[in-house]
C-alpha positions in Angstrom: -38.7 140.3 139.5 -36.6 137.1 139.8 -34.1 138.3 137.2 -33.7 141.6 139.1 -33.1 139.7 142.3 -30.3 137.7 140.7 -28.6 140.9 139.4 -28.6 142.4 142.9 -27.2 139.2 144.3 -24.6 139.1 141.7 -23.3 142.5 142.6 -23.6 141.8 146.3 -22.4 138.2 145.9 -19.1 139.4 144.5 -18.0 140.4 148.0 -20.3 138.6 150.3 -21.7 135.1 150.6 -24.0 133.9 153.3 -25.4 130.4 154.2 -27.9 130.0 157.1 -27.5 126.9 159.2 -31.1 127.0 160.4 -33.1 123.8 160.1 -32.2 120.2 160.9 -29.4 119.4 163.5 -28.8 116.5 165.7 -29.2 116.6 169.5 -27.6 114.3 172.0 -27.5 114.3 175.8 -24.5 114.0 178.1 -24.0 110.2 178.2 -25.2 109.6 174.7 -28.3 107.6 175.7 -30.6 110.0 173.8 -30.0 111.0 170.2 -32.6 112.8 168.1 -33.2 115.3 165.3 -33.6 118.9 166.5 -34.6 122.1 164.8 -32.5 125.3 165.0 -33.6 127.8 166.3 -34.7 125.6 169.1 -33.9 124.0 172.5 -33.7 120.6 174.0 -37.2 120.8 175.6 -39.0 121.5 172.3 -36.9 119.0 170.4 -37.8 116.2 172.9 -41.5 117.3 172.8 -41.6 117.4 169.0 -40.3 113.8 168.8 -42.9 112.6 171.4 -40.2 111.7 173.9 -41.7 114.0 176.5 -45.3 115.3 177.0 -46.2 119.0 176.7 -43.8 120.5 179.3 -46.7 122.7 180.5 -48.9 119.7 181.2 -49.8 119.3 184.9 -46.6 118.9 187.0 -44.2 118.5 184.2 -42.2 121.6 185.0 -40.9 119.6 188.0 -41.0 116.2 186.4 -38.7 117.4 183.6 -36.0 119.0 185.7 -33.7 116.3 184.3 -33.7 118.0 180.9 -32.1 121.2 182.3 -29.7 119.3 184.5 -28.2 117.3 181.6 -25.6 118.6 179.2 -26.8 118.6 175.6 -24.9 118.8 172.3 -26.1 120.2 169.0 -24.3 119.0 165.9 -24.6 118.9 162.1 -22.7 118.4 158.9 -22.8 121.0 156.1 -21.2 121.5 152.8 -19.4 124.7 152.1 -21.5 126.5 149.4 -18.6 128.4 147.9 -14.9 128.1 147.0 -13.0 128.8 150.3 -9.9 130.1 148.5 -11.8 133.1 147.1 -12.5 134.7 150.5 -10.4 136.8 152.9 -12.6 136.1 155.9 -15.1 133.4 156.7 -17.0 133.6 160.0 -19.4 131.3 161.8 -22.0 133.7 163.4 -24.4 132.9 166.2 -27.1 135.5 166.8 -28.1 133.7 170.1 -26.7 130.8 172.1 -28.6 129.7 175.2 -26.2 129.9 177.1 -23.0 128.2 178.2 -21.3 126.3 175.4 -18.1 125.1 173.7 -18.2 125.6 169.9 -16.2 123.3 167.6 -15.8 122.9 163.9 -14.0 119.9 162.4 -12.9 119.1 166.0 -11.2 122.4 166.4 -12.4 124.5 169.4 -13.5 128.0 168.1 -14.4 129.4 171.5 -17.0 129.5 174.3 -20.2 131.3 175.0 -21.7 132.3 178.3 -24.2 135.0 177.5 -27.6 134.3 176.0 -28.0 138.0 174.9 -24.7 138.3 173.0 -23.9 137.8 169.3 -20.9 135.5 168.8 -18.8 135.5 165.7 -15.9 133.0 165.2 -13.3 133.3 162.5 -13.2 129.9 160.7 -11.2 131.0 157.6 -8.3 128.6 158.3 -10.4 125.6 159.5 -13.3 125.4 157.1 -13.3 122.5 154.5 -15.6 121.3 151.7 -17.6 119.3 154.2 -17.7 120.4 157.8 -18.9 119.1 161.1 -20.0 121.7 163.6 -20.8 121.0 167.3 -22.2 123.2 170.1 -21.5 121.4 173.4 -23.7 122.9 176.1 -23.2 122.8 179.8 -26.3 122.8 182.1 -27.1 126.4 183.0 -28.1 125.2 186.5 -24.7 123.6 187.1 -22.8 126.5 185.6 -24.7 129.1 187.8 -24.0 127.0 190.9 -20.3 126.7 190.0 -20.0 130.5 189.3 -21.6 131.2 192.7 -19.2 128.7 194.4 -16.2 130.4 192.9 -17.3 133.9 194.1 -15.7 133.5 197.5 -15.1 137.1 198.5 -18.7 137.8 199.5 -22.1 136.4 198.8 -24.4 137.8 196.1 -28.0 137.4 197.1 -30.5 136.0 196.6 -29.1 132.5 196.5 -32.4 130.8 195.6 -36.0 131.7 194.8 -38.7 131.2 197.4 -39.8 127.5 197.6 -43.3 128.4 196.3 -41.7 129.2 192.9 -40.2 125.7 192.5 -37.2 127.3 190.8 -33.5 126.9 190.5 -30.7 128.8 192.4 -28.1 131.4 191.4 -29.9 132.8 188.3 -27.9 136.1 188.9 -24.6 134.3 188.2 -25.5 133.6 184.5 -26.3 136.0 181.7 -29.5 134.2 180.8 -33.2 135.0 180.9 -33.6 135.4 184.7 -37.2 134.1 184.9 -36.2 130.8 183.3 -35.0 129.8 186.7 -38.6 130.3 188.0 -40.6 133.4 188.9 -43.8 134.2 190.8 -45.9 133.9 187.6 -43.9 131.3 185.7 -42.2 127.9 185.7 -38.6 127.0 185.8 -37.3 125.8 182.5 -33.6 126.7 182.1 -33.3 125.9 178.5 -30.3 124.9 176.4 -30.2 125.5 172.7 -29.4 127.7 169.7 -32.3 130.2 170.1 -31.6 132.5 167.1 -30.1 132.3 163.7 -26.7 130.7 163.0 -24.9 131.2 159.7 -21.7 131.2 157.7 -20.6 134.5 156.3 -17.8 134.9 153.8 -16.5 138.3 152.6 -13.6 140.2 151.1 -12.4 143.7 152.1 -15.3 144.8 154.3 -18.6 143.6 155.6 -21.5 145.6 157.3 -22.4 144.3 160.8 -24.6 147.0 162.3 -26.6 149.7 160.6 -28.8 152.3 162.4 -30.8 155.4 161.7 -31.4 157.9 164.5 -33.5 161.1 164.0 -32.6 164.4 165.6 -34.6 167.7 165.5 -32.6 170.9 165.6 -34.6 173.4 167.7 -32.7 176.4 166.6 -32.9 175.4 162.9 -36.3 173.8 163.1 -34.9 171.1 160.9 -34.8 167.3 161.0 -31.6 165.4 160.5 -30.8 161.7 160.4 -27.7 160.2 161.9 -26.8 157.1 159.9 -24.3 154.8 161.6 -22.6 151.8 159.9 -20.2 149.5 161.7 -18.0 147.3 159.5 -15.6 144.5 159.8 -12.7 145.7 157.6 -10.4 142.8 156.6 -8.4 144.7 154.1 -4.9 145.5 155.4 -5.1 149.1 154.3 -7.8 151.8 154.5 -10.6 151.6 151.9 -12.1 154.8 150.5 -15.4 155.2 148.7 -18.7 156.9 148.3 -21.9 156.6 150.3 -25.2 157.9 148.8 -28.3 158.3 151.0 -31.6 158.7 149.2 -35.0 159.5 150.8 -37.2 160.0 147.8 -40.4 161.0 149.7 -38.5 163.8 151.5 -36.6 165.0 148.3 -33.4 164.3 150.2 -30.3 162.9 148.5 -26.7 163.3 149.7 -23.4 161.7 148.8 -20.4 161.5 151.1 -16.7 160.6 150.7 -15.8 158.1 153.3 -12.8 156.1 154.5 -12.8 152.8 156.4 -9.9 151.9 158.7 -8.8 148.2 159.0 -10.4 146.4 162.0 -13.8 147.5 163.2 -14.5 150.6 161.1 -17.4 152.8 161.6 -19.0 155.6 159.5 -21.3 158.1 161.0 -23.1 160.4 158.5 -25.4 163.3 159.3 -28.1 163.7 156.7 -30.0 167.0 156.8 -33.6 166.6 155.6 -34.6 169.0 152.8 -36.2 172.0 154.4 -38.9 172.3 151.8 -40.2 168.8 152.6 -42.8 168.3 155.2 -41.7 165.6 157.6 -44.5 163.6 159.2 -43.5 162.5 162.7 -44.0 159.1 164.3 -46.7 159.3 167.0 -47.7 156.9 169.7 -51.0 154.9 169.3 -53.9 157.3 169.7 -51.9 160.5 169.1 -51.3 160.4 165.4 -49.8 158.3 162.6 -46.8 156.0 162.6 -45.3 157.4 159.4 -42.0 155.9 158.2 -39.8 156.8 155.2 -37.9 154.5 152.9 -34.2 155.2 152.9 -31.7 153.7 150.5 -28.1 153.8 151.5 -25.6 152.7 148.9 -21.9 152.1 149.7 -19.6 152.0 146.7 -16.0 151.5 147.8 -12.8 151.5 145.8 -12.6 147.8 145.9 -15.4 148.0 143.5 -18.0 146.4 145.6 -21.4 147.8 146.3 -23.7 147.3 149.4 -27.2 148.6 149.1 -29.1 148.9 152.4 -32.9 149.6 152.3 -34.4 150.6 155.6 -37.1 152.7 157.2 -36.5 156.0 159.0 -39.0 157.3 161.6 -38.9 160.9 162.9 -39.7 161.4 166.5 -38.1 163.0 169.6 -38.4 161.9 173.2 -37.6 163.7 176.4 -38.0 162.5 180.0 -39.0 165.7 181.8 -37.9 165.9 185.5 -38.4 169.5 186.7 -39.9 171.3 189.7 -43.7 171.4 189.9 -45.4 174.6 191.4 -46.9 173.8 194.8 -45.2 170.4 195.2 -41.9 169.2 196.5 -39.9 166.9 194.2 -39.9 166.8 190.5 -42.1 165.8 187.6 -41.5 162.5 185.7 -43.2 162.4 182.3 -42.4 161.8 178.6 -42.6 164.4 175.9 -42.9 162.9 172.4 -42.3 165.4 169.6 -42.6 168.2 172.1 -46.0 167.0 173.4 -46.5 165.6 176.9 -48.0 162.1 176.6 -49.8 160.2 179.3 -48.3 156.7 179.2 -51.0 154.0 179.2 -50.2 150.3 179.1 -48.7 147.3 180.8 -45.6 145.2 181.4 -44.4 142.6 178.9 -42.8 139.3 180.0 -41.5 136.5 177.7 -44.5 135.0 175.7 -43.2 131.5 176.2 -40.6 129.6 178.3 -39.4 128.2 174.9 -38.4 131.1 172.7 -38.6 129.1 169.5 -42.3 128.8 170.0 -42.7 132.6 169.9 -43.7 133.3 166.3 -44.4 136.5 164.4 -48.1 135.7 164.6 -48.1 135.2 168.3 -46.3 138.5 168.8 -48.7 140.3 166.5 -51.7 138.9 168.3 -50.5 140.0 171.7 -49.3 143.4 170.6 -52.4 144.1 168.5 -54.5 143.2 171.6 -52.5 145.8 173.6 -53.2 148.5 170.9 -56.8 147.4 170.7 -57.2 148.1 174.4 -56.1 151.7 173.8 -52.6 151.1 175.2 -49.7 153.2 173.9 -46.8 151.7 175.8 -45.3 148.5 177.2 -42.4 148.0 179.5 -40.2 145.2 178.4 -39.4 143.8 181.9 -35.8 143.1 183.0 -36.1 139.5 184.0 -36.9 138.2 180.5 -35.2 138.7 177.1 -34.4 141.5 174.8 -37.2 140.8 172.4 -36.7 139.7 168.8 -36.6 142.2 165.9 -40.2 141.3 164.9 -41.5 142.5 168.3 -40.0 146.0 167.9 -41.0 146.2 164.2 -44.7 145.5 165.3 -44.5 148.1 168.0 -43.1 150.7 165.5 -46.1 149.9 163.3 -48.7 150.0 166.0 -47.4 153.0 167.8 -46.6 151.2 171.0 -43.8 152.9 173.0 -41.3 150.7 174.8 -39.7 151.2 178.1 -36.8 148.9 177.6 -35.1 147.4 180.7 -31.7 145.8 180.5 -31.9 142.1 181.7 -31.3 142.4 185.4 -34.1 141.8 187.9 -34.8 141.5 191.6 -31.2 140.5 192.5 -27.7 141.7 193.2 -25.1 140.8 190.5 -21.4 140.0 190.4 -19.0 142.6 189.0 -15.8 140.5 188.3 -13.9 141.3 185.1 -15.2 138.5 183.0 -18.8 139.2 184.0 -18.5 142.9 183.3 -16.8 142.3 179.9 -19.7 140.0 178.9 -22.3 142.6 180.0 -20.5 145.3 178.1 -20.6 143.3 174.9 -24.3 142.5 175.5 -25.2 146.1 176.1 -23.4 147.5 173.1 -24.8 144.7 170.9 -28.4 145.2 172.0 -28.3 149.0 171.8 -26.8 148.9 168.3 -29.4 146.3 167.3 -32.4 148.2 168.6 -31.7 151.9 168.6 -33.3 152.6 165.2 -36.7 151.7 166.6 -38.8 154.8 167.3 -40.9 152.7 169.7 -38.1 152.5 172.2 -38.4 155.7 174.3 -36.3 154.8 177.4 -33.4 152.5 178.4 -33.6 151.4 182.0 -30.7 149.6 183.8 -32.6 147.0 185.8 -35.9 146.0 187.5 -36.1 146.8 191.3 -32.5 146.5 192.1 -32.2 150.0 193.6 -35.2 149.2 195.7 -33.7 145.9 196.7 -30.7 147.6 198.3 -32.6 150.6 199.6 -35.3 148.5 201.3 -32.8 145.8 202.3 -34.6 142.9 200.7 -31.7 140.6 201.4 -30.9 141.5 205.0 -27.4 142.7 204.3 -25.5 143.6 207.5 -25.0 147.4 207.5 -21.2 147.1 207.6 -21.3 145.3 204.2 -23.7 147.6 202.5 -21.0 149.7 200.8 -19.7 146.7 198.9 -23.1 146.2 197.2 -23.6 149.9 196.6 -20.2 150.0 194.9 -21.1 146.9 192.7 -24.4 148.5 191.8 -22.8 151.8 190.6 -20.0 149.9 188.8 -22.5 147.7 186.9 -25.4 150.1 186.0 -23.6 153.4 185.9 -19.9 153.0 185.1 -20.6 150.2 182.6 -24.2 150.0 181.3 -25.0 153.8 181.4 -21.6 154.7 180.0 -22.1 152.4 177.0 -25.7 153.4 176.4 -24.8 157.1 176.4 -21.9 156.6 174.0 -23.9 154.4 171.6 -27.2 156.3 171.7 -27.7 160.0 172.4 -31.3 160.1 171.2 -33.2 158.8 174.2 -33.1 159.0 178.0 -31.6 156.4 180.4 -32.6 155.6 184.0 -30.6 153.3 186.2 -33.5 151.3 187.7 -37.3 151.0 188.1 -38.7 152.1 190.5 -36.3 155.0 190.9 -36.4 158.6 192.0 -34.7 159.6 188.7 -32.3 162.5 189.0 -32.9 162.5 192.8 -31.6 159.0 193.0 -28.5 160.1 191.1 -28.0 162.9 193.6 -28.2 160.5 196.5 -25.4 158.3 194.9 -27.7 156.2 192.7 -29.4 154.5 195.7 -32.0 156.8 197.1 -33.4 156.5 200.7 -36.8 155.6 199.4 -37.1 154.7 195.7 -40.9 154.5 196.1 -41.1 158.3 197.0 -44.3 159.6 195.2 -42.6 163.0 194.6 -40.0 161.6 192.2 -39.6 159.1 189.4 -41.7 156.0 189.1 -43.2 153.6 191.6 -44.2 149.9 191.9 -47.1 149.3 194.2 -48.8 146.1 195.3 -51.3 145.6 198.2 -53.4 142.4 198.3 -54.9 142.8 201.7 -56.5 146.3 201.6 -59.9 146.7 199.9 -59.0 147.5 196.3 -62.2 149.6 195.9 -60.7 152.1 198.4 -58.8 154.6 196.2 -57.1 156.1 199.2 -54.7 153.2 199.5 -53.1 153.9 196.1 -50.0 156.2 195.9 -50.6 159.5 194.2 -47.4 159.0 192.3 -45.7 160.8 189.4 -45.6 157.6 187.3 -47.0 154.1 188.2 -44.8 151.6 186.3 -46.0 148.4 188.1 -49.2 147.6 190.0 -51.8 144.8 189.8 -53.8 141.9 191.0 -53.9 138.2 190.2 -56.6 136.2 188.6 -57.0 132.7 187.2 -57.1 132.1 183.4 -60.3 130.7 182.0 -61.3 127.1 182.3 -60.8 126.4 178.5 -57.1 127.6 178.9 -56.5 125.4 182.0 -58.2 122.4 180.6 -55.5 121.8 178.0 -52.8 121.3 180.7 -54.8 119.5 183.5 -57.0 116.5 184.1 -60.4 116.1 185.9 -59.0 115.7 189.4 -57.2 119.0 189.0 -60.4 121.0 188.6 -60.8 122.5 192.0 -59.4 125.7 193.6 -57.7 123.7 196.3 -56.4 120.8 194.2 -52.7 119.9 194.2 -52.6 121.2 190.6 -54.1 124.6 191.7 -51.5 124.9 194.5 -48.7 123.8 192.2 -49.5 126.4 189.5 -49.7 129.3 192.0 -46.1 130.6 192.3 -46.9 133.6 194.5 -47.0 133.0 198.3 -50.6 132.8 199.5 -51.8 134.0 196.1 -54.9 131.8 195.9 -56.0 132.9 199.4 -55.3 136.6 198.6 -57.7 136.4 195.6 -60.4 134.9 197.8 -59.9 137.6 200.4 -60.1 140.4 197.9 -63.3 138.8 196.3 -64.8 138.4 199.8 -64.8 142.2 200.4 -67.5 142.7 197.7 -68.8 139.4 196.4 -70.3 136.2 197.8 -68.0 133.2 197.4 -69.4 130.2 195.5 -71.3 127.8 197.8 -72.3 125.1 195.2 -71.6 121.5 196.0 -70.8 120.7 192.3 -67.0 120.8 192.3 -66.5 121.7 188.7 -69.1 124.4 188.8 -67.5 125.7 191.9 -64.1 125.8 190.2 -65.5 127.7 187.2 -67.4 130.1 189.4 -64.3 130.8 191.4 -62.3 131.5 188.2 -65.0 133.9 187.0 -65.0 135.8 190.3 -61.1 136.1 190.3 -61.4 137.6 186.9 -64.2 140.0 187.9 -62.2 141.0 191.0 -58.9 141.5 189.1 -60.7 143.6 186.4 -62.5 145.8 189.0 -59.5 146.3 191.2 -57.1 147.2 188.3 -59.8 149.5 186.9 -60.2 151.4 190.2 -56.4 151.8 190.6 -55.8 152.8 186.9 -58.7 155.3 187.0 -57.2 156.8 190.1 -53.9 157.3 188.3 -55.5 158.8 185.2 -57.6 161.2 187.1 -54.5 162.4 189.1 -52.7 163.7 186.1 -53.7 167.4 186.3 -53.8 168.0 190.1 -51.5 168.4 193.1 -53.0 167.4 196.4 -50.8 167.7 199.5 -47.8 168.0 197.2 -48.7 164.7 195.3 -50.0 164.2 191.9 -49.3 165.0 188.2 -49.4 161.2 187.6 -48.3 160.8 183.9 -48.1 157.0 183.5 -50.0 153.9 184.3 -48.4 150.5 183.3 -50.2 147.7 185.1 -48.5 144.4 185.8 -48.7 142.4 183.5 -49.9 142.1 179.9 -49.2 138.5 178.9 -48.7 135.0 180.3 -45.8 132.6 179.9 -47.9 129.5 180.7 -51.4 128.5 181.9 -51.5 129.6 185.5 -52.9 132.2 187.9 -51.0 135.4 187.3 -51.4 139.2 187.1 -51.8 139.0 183.3 -54.7 140.4 181.3 -54.0 138.1 178.3 -54.0 134.4 178.9 -51.4 132.1 177.5 -52.5 131.7 173.9 -53.8 135.3 173.8 -57.4 135.0 175.1 -58.6 138.2 176.7 -59.3 138.1 180.4 -62.0 140.4 181.8 -59.2 142.8 182.8 -58.2 143.3 179.2 -61.8 144.1 178.2 -61.9 146.6 181.1 -58.6 148.1 180.0 -60.2 148.9 176.6 -62.5 151.2 178.6 -60.2 152.5 181.4 -57.6 153.4 178.8 -60.2 155.0 176.4 -59.1 158.4 175.0 -62.1 160.1 176.6 -63.4 158.8 179.9 -65.5 160.0 182.9 -64.1 158.6 186.2 -66.0 158.6 189.5 -64.9 158.2 193.0 -66.4 158.9 196.4 -64.9 161.3 198.9 -66.5 161.7 202.3 -70.0 160.9 201.0 -69.6 163.1 197.9 -69.6 161.7 194.4 -66.9 163.3 192.2 -66.7 162.7 188.5 -63.7 163.7 186.5 -63.5 164.1 182.7 -60.2 162.5 181.6 -59.0 163.2 178.0 -56.0 162.2 175.9 -57.5 164.1 173.0 -55.5 167.0 171.5 -58.3 169.6 171.7 -60.7 170.8 174.3 -64.3 169.6 173.9 -67.7 170.9 175.0 -69.5 167.8 176.1 -72.7 166.6 177.9 -72.3 164.4 180.9 -75.2 161.9 181.2 -75.7 160.3 184.6 -78.3 157.5 185.1 -79.4 155.9 188.4 -80.7 152.4 188.1 -82.3 150.3 190.7 -80.9 146.7 190.8 -84.5 145.4 190.4 -85.5 147.1 187.2 -84.3 147.6 183.6 -86.1 151.0 183.6 -83.8 153.8 185.0 -85.0 155.5 188.2 -83.8 158.8 187.0 -81.4 160.5 184.5 -79.6 163.7 184.6 -77.8 165.5 181.8 -75.3 168.2 182.5 -74.6 170.3 179.3 -71.7 172.5 178.5 -69.1 170.4 180.3 -65.6 171.5 179.2 -63.1 168.7 179.1 -59.7 170.1 178.4 -57.2 168.5 176.0 -54.8 166.0 177.6 -56.0 166.5 181.2 -58.3 165.3 184.0 -60.7 167.9 185.4 -63.6 167.6 187.9 -66.8 168.0 186.0 -69.5 167.0 188.6 -69.8 166.9 192.4 -72.8 166.0 194.4 -73.4 164.3 197.8 -74.7 160.7 197.4 -77.5 161.6 199.8 -78.7 164.4 197.6 -78.5 162.2 194.5 -80.5 159.4 196.2 -83.1 161.8 197.5 -83.7 163.2 194.0 -84.0 159.7 192.6 -86.6 158.6 195.2 -86.9 155.0 196.4 -83.1 154.6 196.0 -80.7 153.5 198.7 -77.0 152.8 198.4 -77.8 149.1 198.4 -80.7 149.1 195.9 -79.2 151.4 193.2 -76.2 151.9 190.9 -74.9 154.9 189.1 -73.8 154.9 185.4 -72.5 157.8 183.3 -70.9 158.7 180.0 -69.8 161.7 178.1 -71.2 162.6 174.7 -70.3 165.4 172.2 -70.6 166.5 168.6 -69.7 164.4 165.6 -70.3 161.0 167.3 -67.7 161.7 170.0 -68.6 159.5 173.0 -66.9 157.9 176.0 -67.5 154.4 177.2 -70.2 154.1 179.8 -68.7 153.9 183.3 -70.3 152.8 186.6 -70.0 153.5 190.3 -71.2 151.0 192.8 -72.8 152.6 195.9 -72.3 149.4 198.0 -70.6 146.0 197.8 -72.5 143.8 195.4 -72.8 141.1 198.1 -75.0 143.6 200.0 -77.0 144.7 196.9 -80.8 144.6 197.3 -83.1 143.7 194.5 -80.6 141.8 192.3 -82.2 138.8 190.8 -80.9 136.0 188.6 -81.2 137.2 185.0 -82.2 134.9 182.1 -79.5 135.7 179.5 -79.8 134.6 175.9 -77.9 135.3 172.7 -78.6 134.9 169.0 -75.4 134.6 166.8 -75.2 135.7 163.2 -72.4 136.3 160.7 -71.8 139.7 159.1 -68.9 139.8 156.7 -65.9 138.5 158.6 -67.2 139.1 162.1 -70.0 137.5 164.2 -72.8 139.5 165.9 -74.2 138.4 169.2 -77.6 139.8 170.0 -77.9 139.6 173.7 -81.1 139.8 175.8 -81.6 139.9 179.6 -84.7 139.7 181.8 -83.1 141.7 184.6 -80.2 144.0 185.5 -77.1 141.8 185.3 -73.6 142.8 186.6 -70.4 141.5 184.9 -72.1 139.7 182.0 -69.4 137.5 180.5 -69.5 135.7 177.1 -67.1 132.8 176.7 -66.7 130.7 173.6 -64.2 128.2 175.1 -61.1 127.6 173.0 -62.4 129.3 169.8 -59.7 131.9 169.2 -60.9 135.5 168.9 -62.1 138.4 171.0 -65.4 140.2 171.7 -66.0 144.0 171.3 -67.0 144.1 175.0 -67.2 141.7 177.9 -67.7 141.6 181.7 -70.1 144.6 181.3 -73.0 145.8 183.5 -76.2 145.1 181.5 -78.8 147.6 182.4 -80.8 147.5 179.2 -82.8 144.7 177.8 -80.7 144.3 174.7 -77.1 144.7 173.8 -75.1 143.9 170.7 -71.6 142.4 171.1 -69.3 141.7 168.1 -66.9 138.7 168.0 -63.7 139.1 166.0 -62.4 135.6 165.1 -58.7 134.9 165.0 -59.2 131.7 163.0 -62.0 130.4 160.8 -65.2 129.5 162.8 -69.0 129.5 162.2 -72.1 130.9 163.9 -73.2 127.4 164.7 -69.8 126.6 166.4 -69.9 129.8 168.4 -73.5 129.2 169.5 -72.6 125.7 170.6 -69.5 126.8 172.6 -71.1 129.9 174.2 -71.5 130.2 177.9 -73.2 133.3 179.4 -72.4 134.1 183.0 -73.4 137.0 185.2 -72.8 137.7 188.9 -76.1 136.1 190.0 -75.3 132.8 188.3 -72.7 132.2 191.0 -74.3 129.7 193.3 
């Protein structure tokens, strides 16, 4: 194998040589008082932390204490030997895949150029300045100072918002710099405007021509019923005259091989080939998680050009089509808004993705895998990569391709208006074409979206713009997202839809000049919805929307997660630390208010117990609230009521956390599952009975993402809070649950139900139910509370116990309870892993829960770390 590798290198090496400059660099601050070794990829913060010069930036109040790091101007430098004979090459480039953000780049004291966009790729021609030994420098300017200066220079009119709200403890003018917007602070994250080389940097030397971008895009011809593959290759051609040659494309598994005569023009040359897939081969499509396999095919593309050099590109092709369907719905004003994948309407279930860390160099493949696998394990099939973060690294999209997670991809603009001067637009244009070229081969990406909430910001006048000035901002909006971003996207990628914003009314917004009267209109497009003051158990407050792309509730992360970044005096809900970590105005009070509707607040005098109890209640509340709202969206997919409905997407805010703090996330920083994530596993299950109450009537819907209809049995059980024996059970046979729909399967007035079940009142009983069918088909067990749990009669404190044993590579927890126990929660502290179920209603004496470890542990360790909590343990 080694020998073969050398042969390929020898062929390739004849026209191309590459040397990565990853690894050890030097880092110095503005006045030279600090000099230290630094890793690339990396940033100043992580370099200082690695060397022990600062504490963990996430510890206690360090986000504010360490502002000085972002305010200084840092320089990265290193010396390197040229690994080849310079005279043998026509072109030698210094290539940066990602520079964060504003920098002067020099080699051997010659300025090569500047950077001002974190999302761009920069390539500098160093053919005439490279020597045997070279000194390269990247001199950064503080992003904070740069953004302030850009804002100051924009004198014609202001571009709001100037600064984030004080509660976010952030920096100003993030909208004036093409950088991760949330790095200037957000309502769930700290302000760490980093400086550094955040992606690969390398020297590339080549003769004649060099491949820069390579993409594969599938198309399905409806008339021919045939798949084809568009292969696009973009080259830098340094030869002075055109180069002719042959390209061979081979897809062995699909018995497809084709050879093409091609010609490359000097400059940026591109070759677009259309490969028709052999009709006698069966093509397996790529399907979203839960709907089929994620089949990919190996493709070998070989370029043999007249200069005698060969490039062999081995890649994977996936076949799938995507349509965003916006068409009239019978009996309803407005238009639908749903995705068809491979011709099949798919209900989108998932969440919103934010950056996994303030310091991108800490986001490893393993971290991404853990978070994305947790999404797939909770029955999600989609995530929205939110527009205030970063275009994720290649690994992220590769994992999504593999797991069947569809991506709604925002461009990186969020919650702000943006400048549209020439330099800014040029930078954005380069960013967009680079990102689309880089990412468009991924079947996981099903939509490009121009921005997060900026249409709504203008339509709902977030920034109090005088009416006379509104036109200026509308014009800027159209110029940026339509005349620039959309235009490039449509030119570069014809294979998937584009929307200008989220939330938007889709084609209706377009008709209204791109800014609709009300982007939150439930009859069109997608909606974002947040309401922290209404009772979240009341389903009537939720919008019966076509597509819910953001909604959610906050909770606190578990004590074991907070413990790592806090000290003893911080462990109370009202401590300075707890206030400091809450970046959402009144967030801590809103959580208590929401808890107070249905649960008793902790009264204990033991401060640490009180803190832990409050954390537990915030997680129970968040899980129960998001469950209620998501089930409402899922059960609305097949009906139109008063012109509203046909909901075809539920993406709650948000999947993951950027640090250890209260937020809307269902996965804590480090990947630990909150109760919400365990609930998501159930409320996103492919088959689910959903109950709600309407004017005293209990309605149960059968919700299914399965591809075939099923004859099922609905089992309903009524339990009294005071006994582990059911009061009564009811089985309804012959229930038809239709494929990919939500249909009513049971209706009964609560009074009738309680009368039949004797000795039951709303306060003394609870209803549970599940669907069961042939061949082991079974839904999760769901529940419906007949009253607030704070009013429940007969609940007593349960004695919970667990025996832990190892079975192969998992651990089995045999649980026992002495009484009905709501929201039973197992917590093993900071041992990494997840349970098969958690936060459940325990209505039987015994239950088996499995623990899947993410790192080596033992039954003894788990038993020692285990805490069991249920609702009645809250004192």
